[in-house]
N, C-alpha and C positions, 0 to 999 in steps of 0.2 A: 594830658595834652602833650603836644610837641614841647612847649615852653617848660612844663614840669619836668619832662625828660632830659631837656638841655640843662635845667636848673639843678637836677639831680647829679648829673655828670659834671657839672662844673663844682658842685659841693664836695664829689668825691675826689675830683683832681685837687681841689683845695686841702682836703684831708691828706693825700699823698704827700703834698708839699710840706704839710707840718712834719709828717713822719721823716721826709727825706732830709728836712732842716736839721733834725737831731740824729738821725740814723737808726732811730728805733721807736717804737710805742710799747711800753712795758704793758703786759696783761695781768689783770687780778680778777679774781671771782667773785670779790664783795659787791652786792647790788644794792646794799641797804638805803643808800642815798638816792636811790631812783635811778642810777646808772651806774655801771661800771668804769673802773679808773680808765681804761682807753677811750671809752666814751666821753668822760669827763675833761680828758686833755684836750678832745677835739672840741667840745663844746665851749670851752674856756677860751679858744682861739678863734672859733667861727661862730658868728651870731647865729646863722641859719641851721647849725648842726644840731640835732636831737639825741636823746639818749640811744636811739636806733642806729645812728651812723656806725658807730664804732662795732656794734653787734654784727653789722653785715658786710663789714669791710672786706675782710678775707676771703676772696672767691676766686675759682679759676679765671683767668684772663686778668686780673688786678696785679698791679706791679709790685706784689708783696709777697713775701713767704714767711712761715713761723719758724723761729729757731731762737737759740739761746744768745742773748745779750749779755747785759748784767743779770738778767733774769728771763723767763720766757718773753720774747717779744715779737712783734711783726717788724720786719726789717725790709728795706728796699732791695728788690730783685738782684740789684747791681753787687749786692754784697755776697750773693750766694757762691760765686766762685772765690770770692775772698775768705769763706768760712769753711773751705775744703779742708784745712790742716785741723779744725776744730772737730769737724764731722769724723776725721780719721781718729783723733786721740779719744774722742767719746765713743768708739766702740767698747770701751771700759767705760761704763757709765760713772760719771764722777762722784755719785752718792752711792749708787748700788753695786758698783764693781762689775765684773763680767757677767752680766745678766745673761746676754746672749750665748755666751760660752757654757753657762749653768744650764741653759734649757734648750739646747740646740734644736731639738726635735718640735720643741713650741713655736721657736722662731721659725723654723721651715714651715711649720703648718699654718703659722699667721701670714707668711709670705705667700704661700700658696692659695690660702683664701682670698687674699687681696688680689692677687693675680689673676684667677680664675672666676671669682664672683663680684669683684669690684670693691668700691670704697668700704670701709668698715668703720662704725662708729664706736667710739670709746664707750659707749653704754652697753655695747654688744661684749664688751672684755671685762663685766664684772666679776666674773668667777662664781664660785659655789654661792657665795653670801648673797649673790643678787640676782636677777632675773636673766641674766646673760646666756649668750648661746653657747659660750666657752665654758667647760667643766674644769678650768684650770685658775687657781686663784692669782698665780704670778702673770697671767695674760697679759693684764693691762701693763704691768711693769716692763714686760718683754716688748710689747708694741712702743712704748714710750723709748724703751732703749735702742729699739731699731729706727726710731725717728732722729735720735739724737746721733746715731752712726751715719745717718743719711740714707738707708736702705727703704725707708717709708718718708712721705712727705704729708705734712697736715693740709688735707684740701680745702676745707671750711669749717667753720663753728656755727653752730646752731645753738641757741640757749647756753652759750659757752661750752658746748659739747664738742670735743674735735671730733673729726672724720679723717681717718688715715687712708692714704692711697698711695700707689707707686709714683716716685718722682717723676718719671716720664709722663705720667697724665695730670701733673701738677705744675711742675717748672719747665718754663719753655725749653725747646731745645737749645737755642742759641745761649742761654744762661747755663745750661748743663755741660754744652760742649765746650764752652769758654776755657781757655788755658788756666790751670791753676796756677796764680802767683807763687813765688817763692815765699817762705814763711817772713823774710825780711820785709818783702814788698806788702804783704798781707797786714802787717802790723803797721807799717806806715800809713796804709789807707784807713785802719781803724783808728788810729791816732787821730788823723786829720778829720775825720768823721766827728770824733768826741770832741775835738777843739770847734768845730764849726758848731755845735750844739752849746758847748759850754762858754765860748768867749775865751776865757782865760781859765787855765787850771794848772794845778801842780801835778806832777808825775803820777801820785797816787791816785788822784781822781780819774785821770785817762785810763790807768791800768784798770780801775775797778769800773768803768764804764762798760767795759767788755769782758769783766773778770778774767782779766790775764794775770792768772796765779804762777807764782814760780818762774817768772819770765823777766826778772829785772834786769839783767845783763842784755837780753834781746830787746827790751824796751829802750834802753838807754842808747844801744847801738843805733835802733831805728831814729831815735830823736835827734841824734847827733848827724845822722844822715839827712833829714828834714832840714836842721839848721844850716848844714852845707848847701843843700839846694835851694835855700832862701824861701822854704814853704812855712817855717816856724821861726820865731825868735824867743830867746830866754826873756821873761819879764817877771819882776818881782813885784808883790802885791804889798803896798803899804797898809798894815792891818790896825792902823789908827792907835796902837800902843807902843809906838816907836820900832816894833819888829817888822821885819820885811818876810814874806814867804816866797820862796822861788817857785816859779812855774812857768808857763808857755802861752803864746798867742800866734796867730796868725798875723803877717805884717798888716793886711788889709783890717782886721779887727782891732789892731792897734790904733790905727788911723781913724776908724769910727769911733772908737772910746775917747780919742781926743775932740771929735766934732761934737759927741753926746755931751761933753762937759758943759757946753753952751746952751743946751736945752733940756728939757725934762719931761717924761710922758706925763701927760694930765691925769689926775685921779678920778677923772669924770665919770669913767666907765669901768668901775670895779668888776672885778670877775672872781668865782671859785676856782680853786685849783685842786686838783687830785693829790692826796698825801703821797702818790707815786708819779707826780710829774715830772719830767725831765729838770724841771728847776730845783726840786724839791727831795729827790731820793736819796742825794748824799747829805746827811744831816749836818756834819762839820762844815761843809760849804755853806749851807743854809744860814748856819750861826754866824759864820764870818763875814759873808756878803749882807745878810738881812738884819743879823742881830736877833734872830728868831730861833726858839727852840722848837723845832721840828718834831713832835712827838707823835707815835704811832701807839694808841692805848688798846688795840683790839685784842690784845693777848694779855692785858692786864684785868684781874678781877674787878667788877662794877664798882665796888665800894672803895678801891684804892685809885679810881682814874681821876685825873685832874681835868680834863677836857672833856671827854667824850669817847664812845666806842669808835667813830669814823669820822673824824674832824677834817674839814675842809678849809685850808686857809684862805683869806680874802686878800687878793693883790688888788691895790689901788695905785696907779702910776709905778713908782719903782718901790714901793714900800708894801710889806706884808703887816696889814693893820688890825686883823681880828681872825678867829677861827669859829667854825659854826659846827655843830654837830646836828646832823639832819638824818631822818627816818621818813621813808616814802610810804605812803599807803595808797597801793594802786586802787584798791577797791573804792576808796572813798576820793580818789583822785587828789590826795592831800600830801603835801611835803611838809612835815612837822619839824620845825626848829626846836631841838631839844634843849640847845644852849648855845649861846653866843658871847665868847670871851674876847675882849678887845685888849690890844696892846696897850702900854704905857706911852702917854706923848712923848718920851724920851726915846723910845724904841721906833715909834711909827710917825711921829711929826704931827699926829692928829690928836684932839682932845677924845676923851671918852665917847662923848655924845657924836662926834663926827664919825669916829670908828664905828659906832653903832649903827649910822645912818648910812655910811658905806657898806656896811656888811648886810642890811637889809636891802639895799640896792642890789647886790651881787646875787643874794638868793632869790630876788623876784626874777631876775633875768634867767637865772638857772631853772627855776621852777617853770617859767614859760616855755623853754628849751625842752624840759622833761615831760611837759603835757600836764603839770601838777597846779595846785593852788597852795602858796605859800601860806602856812599857819603857825601861831606859835602853839606851845604845847597844849 
């Protein structure tokens, strides 16, 4: 009905607001916990979000585009002109080198195919080893290189599979025609975006948020200008051991931090966080701010794992109190809790029993959102 349609539109607007707040939503393919990271980030913040929301968010007409942030991310469309410098630099792919120059005929063929026949699914580019239409092993790499260089855009994802199309069919003309800001201004925009998401951050964190490599002088110059403009101030973090860590904050956030000293978020509504959540992807920062060892053990052999394959930390109030390793069984409509490890009371402020109760609450909320029933092993 109309109410359902309005509710869905409101939910999507709320999802866009979350992405706008941080400036990015990192994508990840692992779905073992019943949802992929980009959906979990939204589910942790939006009570009505389901595991399907993140999967369907990128579509023509939505205010998002897919591109390189610190990893592959969905970014607000207003950053499209800001990223023009990166599209130009990525004509030589950062990992694979000059893929387009090495395979010019294949690049031309892919562009012609998309121009004349319409959007191209990444599954059509699997090469000789797969059932793909293309009889070229490097076809998928060339398509990704064309996307990195801005010659192609990602139109949508279905079951996490990308569909490539021409930018003029994906990116609204207003954003494509917008004047490209000078690099110094683009960097200032990105640094402010990073600070909006982080609150306080040292220079290294700001650079890593957008993978601004080998740009130390340019970043220092951009921060100097932002200070002169009154957009950011230097602010040292007291690390608790007597040392101070230099960093940056927006003046309004400094005032907000002072106000928040007088209040604390309630732990009454604990939630699970994706291991790639904007709060968690930088491990040193998590250790510094939460006293929490944010470990990803996907690539660790099973026998050597401490916590589990894909652990989701439990946020209660302002503390990370536990982590749970989950495995979804869609056929049985079950969410199995493989392990639950609680933090010490010293680290979390909660007893082990309280930590387990908060973790159980968070898992039950997440299971409801994912349309599954929570079960222990």
